[in-house]
Structure formats: C-alpha cells, structure tokens
C-alpha positions in Angstrom: 4.3 -8.7 29.2 0.6 -9.2 29.5 -1.2 -9.2 32.8 -1.8 -12.9 32.3 1.9 -13.5 31.7 2.8 -11.3 34.7 0.4 -13.3 36.9 1.7 -16.7 35.7 5.3 -15.5 36.3 4.4 -14.4 39.8 2.6 -17.6 40.6 5.5 -19.7 39.3 8.0 -17.8 41.4 5.9 -18.1 44.5 5.5 -21.8 43.9 9.2 -22.4 43.8 9.8 -20.2 46.9 11.1 -17.1 45.0 10.0 -13.6 45.3 9.2 -11.2 42.5 8.2 -7.6 43.0 4.6 -7.1 41.9 5.5 -3.4 41.4 8.2 -4.4 38.9 5.8 -6.6 37.0 3.2 -3.9 36.9 5.8 -1.4 35.7 6.8 -3.8 32.9 3.2 -4.2 31.9 2.7 -0.4 31.8 5.8 0.0 29.7 4.5 -2.6 27.3 1.2 -0.7 27.0 3.0 2.5 26.2 5.5 1.1 23.7 4.7 2.0 20.1 4.4 -0.9 17.7 6.6 -1.2 14.6 5.6 1.0 11.7 3.9 -0.7 8.7 6.4 -1.3 5.9 6.4 -1.9 2.1 3.5 0.5 1.4 2.5 0.6 -2.2 -0.3 2.8 -3.7 -1.8 2.5 -7.1 -4.6 4.4 -8.9 -7.6 2.4 -10.0 -10.2 3.5 -12.5 -12.1 4.9 -9.4 -10.2 4.8 -6.2 -6.7 4.0 -4.9 -5.4 0.7 -3.7 -3.0 0.6 -0.8 -1.0 -2.5 0.2 1.4 -2.9 3.1 3.2 -5.6 5.1 1.2 -6.8 8.1 2.7 -5.9 11.5 3.0 -8.9 13.8 3.0 -7.3 17.3 0.7 -8.7 20.0 -1.0 -5.5 21.0 -1.7 -4.2 17.4 -5.5 -4.2 16.8 -5.8 -1.8 13.8 -4.1 0.2 11.1 -5.0 3.8 10.5 -4.9 5.0 6.9 -4.1 8.8 6.4 -4.6 10.8 3.3 -3.2 14.2 2.4 -5.4 15.9 -0.2 -2.9 18.0 -2.2 -5.6 20.1 -3.7 -7.4 21.1 -0.5 -6.8 24.7 0.5 -5.4 23.8 3.9 -3.6 20.6 2.7 -5.1 18.8 5.7 -3.9 15.4 6.6 -6.9 13.3 7.6 -7.3 9.7 8.9 -9.7 8.2 6.4 -10.0 4.6 7.5 -9.4 2.1 10.3 -8.5 -1.3 9.0 -8.8 -4.1 11.6 -5.6 -6.1 12.3 -5.9 -9.8 12.0 -2.9 -11.9 12.9 -4.2 -14.6 10.6 -4.0 -12.2 7.6 -1.4 -13.2 5.1 1.7 -11.1 5.0 0.1 -8.2 3.1 -2.9 -6.0 4.1 -5.0 -4.3 1.4 -7.3 -1.3 1.6 -9.1 0.4 -1.2 -10.0 4.1 -0.9 -13.0 4.6 -3.0 -13.7 8.2 -1.9 -11.2 9.8 -4.3 -12.0 12.2 -7.1 -10.7 12.1 -10.7 -7.5 13.9 -11.6 -6.4 14.5 -8.0 -3.1 13.8 -6.4 -3.3 12.3 -2.9 -0.5 11.3 -0.5 -1.0 8.3 1.8 0.7 6.7 4.8 -0.4 4.1 7.4 0.2 3.6 11.1 -0.3 0.6 13.3 -2.3 1.2 16.5 -2.4 -0.9 19.7 -5.4 -1.7 21.8 -4.0 0.8 24.3 -4.3 3.6 21.7 -0.5 3.9 21.0 0.3 4.5 17.3 3.5 3.5 15.5 5.6 5.9 13.5 4.4 6.5 10.0 5.0 4.2 7.1 6.6 5.9 4.2 4.4 8.5 2.5 3.5 7.9 -1.1 1.7 10.1 -3.6 -0.6 8.9 -6.3 -2.6 10.7 -9.0 -6.0 9.4 -9.9 -6.9 9.1 -13.6 -9.0 11.7 -15.5 -12.6 10.6 -16.3 -11.5 10.0 -19.9 -8.6 7.7 -18.8 -10.9 5.9 -16.3 -13.2 5.1 -19.2 -10.3 3.6 -21.2 -9.3 1.6 -18.2 -12.8 0.1 -17.9 -12.8 -1.3 -21.4 
C-alpha cells in the first residue's frame, strides 16, 4: 500500500466515522517497501556477431523501477559475478524487455541472470541463469556477410 493509498484509506474511514490505526497503515507500507518483487522470467540469451542479446518478460509490480543484469565471466581467474547494467523499468514496455551486452569478447563463455529492483532498493530473486558462448572472430566475420 502506498503512502497515498494509506492516507486515502485513513481519510475515508474517518469520514464515515470509523477508526483505523495509523500505526497499522504505516506497518503495512513498510512491509510493502521491504517485500521483494517477482523475479524476471523467460530469460533468453543469444550470441550476436559482437555481443550478447538478453530478453526477458517484463515484471509488472508497482514498485519496480529497474532491472539489474549480472554476468559471470567463466574465463576470469576469480569467476566473479558482476552487475553489468541497470535497465530502467517502464510499465508501458511491451511484455518483453531486451538488453544487448556489447562488452563481450570473442570466443568467451558468459553466464547471465537478471533481477528486478524496487525504488526502495529491494531486489528480487534471480531469474534463471543461462550460459552463452560468443563466436570466434572467424565466425563473426561469416555472420556479418
């Protein structure tokens, strides 16, 4: 429940002679702020001639304001998982969201997943994790023909 909704509920209850605990409304608003949004679903990844295209289903939750894209570099010595992008959430976006990672190298395997993040800083669970191998320079030249 947003603060605006909580205020309207309180005002309505007072107008009809009822009583609602402001503490209960504030507690509900705090719970809403701390609740994680649904995880992005239907993630797909595909190698391009230079880069990787990720597509996932949009999350329609009121507090979601961005998606965080993570990439595991399978060839890095520490196999570090890094957030590589923040993709703004737009409720008007069609059902699918697309991001292109153009910071990849040839002949590398990367693993990706996406989370949804609320304006309160709470992240969802991870989407499924998917690996993809980028083409060799030779294969990329063939793809560009």
